[in-house]
Phi, psi and omega in degrees: 000133175277131172289144179285139173288161179303333183287342186261345187297142177263147169249141182281146186297332179271004182283131178288354177256062176287155175288150183291128180292146174299138178267138182286129178272130182291141180247138185236152179240156178303137179086355173298139175276130185223160169229142185240142182301324185261323185266342179096211186274147181204180176228135182287131183244346176196142183234133172239180188290329179236019184199153171235146171260127181238140185254109179263024181089293182278335177204156176252128187236140173262121181246130179266161187281150355284146187265068188298315187264005182255135180232127178289133176270000000 
């Protein structure tokens, strides 16, 4: 008998070991105002499928998804 892999296991609703929920990836549009933990306030100037380009005034930075340190204002 083959053991099941972890990806196929079902979790009981009452189990304390629930799978981690998928995190929603924030979507950005050109001209959105954003705040970054390291670079500060900026404006989105370019949007790609897996990255955004943000102008922070002193520099322009391409930030790849997932955008952990980027927050839409």
